[in-house]
N, C-alpha and C positions, 0 to 999 in steps of 0.2 A: 505492499499501500504506500503510495506515494507522502512522504510526509507532509509535503508544503499543503495537498489537498484535504490532509487533515485538521491540519491548525486552521485553515480557513475555517471551515465547517465546526470548529470545537463548540463547545456548550458556550464557551465564556465569550466566544467572539459574538455568538449569535445573540447572547443575553446583552453585550454591550451595545451593537446596532439596534435593537431593538427598543433599549433602554433610551439611546438618544432620540429614535425617532417619534416615539413615544412621548418623549419628555419634551420634545417641542411642538407636538399636538398640542399638548397639555396646558402651556404655557398661558394661552387665551383664555381657555377654561377655567384655570387654576386663579387668574387674576380676578375673573368675574365672582368666583367664589369667594376668595379673601376679601376684597370689598364687602361683600354681603356678611360675610361672618362678622367682621370688622363693625359695620353697620348694626348687626344684631346684638352685637355684645352692649351694646350703647343704647338700646330699646326702651331703656327705664330713664334716658334722659331726653332732652328736646333737641339734641344732637341731630343735624340732618333732616328735620322737620320741617314743616310749614305749617300755617294756620289756614283753614278752609271753614267759609261760612256758608251753612245752609237754611234753606228755608224748605220746610215740606208741611204738608196739611196731611192730618191723620184723622180719626174718626174724632167727632167735636165731644167732648163732654168725657174723656178718657181720664180715668181717676189718676191721682199722683203715684199709687202702686206700681202701675200698668204700664206707664209714660216711658220707662227705659227700654222694656220688650216692644213696645210700637215703634218706636223711634231706633232699635235696634242697637242701641248704646248699655254697653255692658255695665259700665260704671256711672251710671247717672246715679245722681242723689238730689233728691230735692232740699231746695234751702227754704223756700218760703211760700205760701201760698197767700195771696192778696186778692180780692173781688174772685175775678174767672181767670185769672193767671196764674200760672206754677213756675216758680222760678227755680231754676235747676243749676248744676256747675257748669254746664254747657252753655246754656241761653235759656230761654224762658218759652212756654207754651201756654196759649190763648183756649180757653176751654169752650167757649162759645163757638170761635171760627174754626177751631181745628188748628189752626197755623202754629208753627213751631220754628222757629229761629234761634240756631244754636251756632256755635264755633268748635270744630275740633283740631286737636293736633296731629297730624298725620303726614306722613312719607309722601314726597312726589310719586308721580306712577312711575318715571324709572326707576326709582328705588323699589316700589313693592313688585316689580318685574323681577329684577335681579334677586330680590330676597325669597322670590318665591321657590327657588332652587333648593334653597334649604327647608322649605316648608312642604315639599312634595309628599304625597300618600300614593301607597301601592294600588290605590281604586283610582289613580290618575295615569294614562298612557303614560305621559311624559316621566315617569316614574323610572321607565327604562333607561332615559337619559341619564339619570341620576345613580342606576345601577351601575351602568357601564362606565361612567366616570369614575364612581369608588373603584371599581375591581381595576382599572387604569392605574389608580392611583396606588392600590397595594401592589399591582407588578411592578410599578417603579420602585416602591420601597422594596422588596423583596429583591428585584434583578441587579439591585445596586450590589449585592453581595457577590455577584458575578464579574465585577467590576476590576478586581484583583485577584490573584491567586492567594490560597488559602495561605502560603507558606511565607505570604510578604508582610512586612510590616505596616504598610497601608492596610490590608486586611485584617489585622487585628486590632490595629487603631478603628477600622470600622464597627468592628465588634463591640469595642468597649462604648463608642458613642452611641451604637444602638440601645445598648444594655442602658446608657445616662438615659436615652429619651425615654424609654420605658419607665424608668424611675421616676422622672420628671413627669410622665402622663400620670401615674399612679398616684403621685404626690397631689397633683393639681384634681383629683377627684375626691381628696380629703380636705381641701383647704376651703 
């Protein structure tokens, strides 16, 4: 068997080529996921958000206790009821006309779009995109073990860094 042909098709060389090509493919996807992940980390703040005002008409005479469900506002708190107007933390509702005017803090549409990558559910067809992306990321992580021969210092250093990464991830779960 020709030694040169064997070395061209070795598992290490094949893994290196796949790692390189898949890695380049994944750069754009990873940038979007990374930005989305950072935005989601700060979802309990008003960073990256805008204020939007809404005027909605619902059934007149809706009681204060049902207002949150009628307007689909999860964190609605009634502050005061005066005459036929209910004031709540986002705005007010006129019981006689059924008109509600409120302002909420939300993300701009493009941020909602990129954040949807992190919030996919298996019942959506697009979950396959996220599944393939996750599999490719796992491949990139594992294929990096074939970048160097096991007898080299760089390979051993890679194993140590892998172990450190696992320890950091475990610690992050308990902080």
